[in-house]
C-alpha positions as a printed Julia matrix, in Angstrom:
75×3 Matrix{Float64}:
 -21.73  113.02   -98.5
 -17.79  112.16   -98.24
 -19.1   109.03   -95.97
 -21.71  107.86   -97.95
 -19.35  107.96  -100.67
 -16.46  106.46   -99.84
 -18.69  103.94   -97.99
 -20.99  103.09  -100.9
 -23.79  104.26   -98.86
 -27.22  105.75   -98.91
 -27.35  109.29   -98.04
 -30.7   110.52   -96.47
 -31.73  113.89   -96.16
 -34.57  116.85   -96.38
 -34.03  117.77  -100.1
 -32.14  115.13  -102.02
 -32.38  117.46  -104.88
 -30.5   120.09  -103.79
 -28.23  117.84  -101.96
 -27.73  116.11  -105.83
 -26.45  119.29  -107.0
 -23.9   120.39  -104.13
 -22.43  116.64  -104.56
 -21.97  117.01  -107.92
 -20.46  120.51  -107.3
 -17.75  118.85  -104.94
 -17.17  115.61  -107.69
 -19.34  113.28  -105.73
 -21.33  110.81  -107.59
 -22.03  107.19  -107.75
 -23.85  107.05  -104.33
 -27.71  107.09  -103.32
 -29.46  110.12  -102.1
 -33.08  109.67  -100.82
 -35.46  111.92   -98.9
 -36.3   111.5    -95.7
 -39.83  110.23   -96.6
 -38.68  108.05   -99.32
 -36.52  106.49   -96.51
 -39.15  105.78   -94.35
 -42.01  104.97   -96.38
 -40.16  102.94   -99.43
 -37.85  100.83   -96.82
 -35.0   101.26   -99.21
 -32.4    99.44   -98.82
 -30.54   99.52   -95.88
 -27.99   96.84   -96.52
 -25.52   99.32   -97.45
 -24.6   101.79   -94.37
 -26.98  104.55   -93.99
 -25.71  108.48   -93.06
 -28.77  110.96   -92.24
 -28.0   114.44   -92.93
 -29.4   116.89   -90.29
 -30.49  114.05   -87.65
 -32.59  116.1    -85.33
 -34.54  117.47   -88.37
 -35.43  113.79   -89.61
 -36.38  112.73   -86.32
 -38.9   115.72   -85.85
 -40.0   115.22   -89.31
 -41.25  111.46   -88.62
 -42.11  111.48   -84.96
 -43.53  114.84   -83.86
 -43.36  114.57   -80.36
 -39.51  113.72   -80.71
 -37.64  116.22   -78.01
 -34.11  115.12   -78.05
 -31.42  112.13   -78.14
 -28.25  110.82   -76.71
 -24.79  109.82   -78.36
 -22.48  107.99   -75.89
 -19.02  107.59   -76.71
 -18.16  104.62   -74.61
 -14.28  103.94   -74.43
């Protein structure tokens, strides 16, 4: 949430209402919070930085046959 706020980004999550409530409780406002489904279906504005909460859950919901991913940190 903090990164999305600091970078004027979009936070993509499974339950935007609950995430908005949580963000307000932390004093984090002024950034977009959208559902996985809205992000995919509505081709949400991707000119902003995108931050995905629970990446694995997002991939499983959008691609039912999702089995894994790798993340490489190359120097």
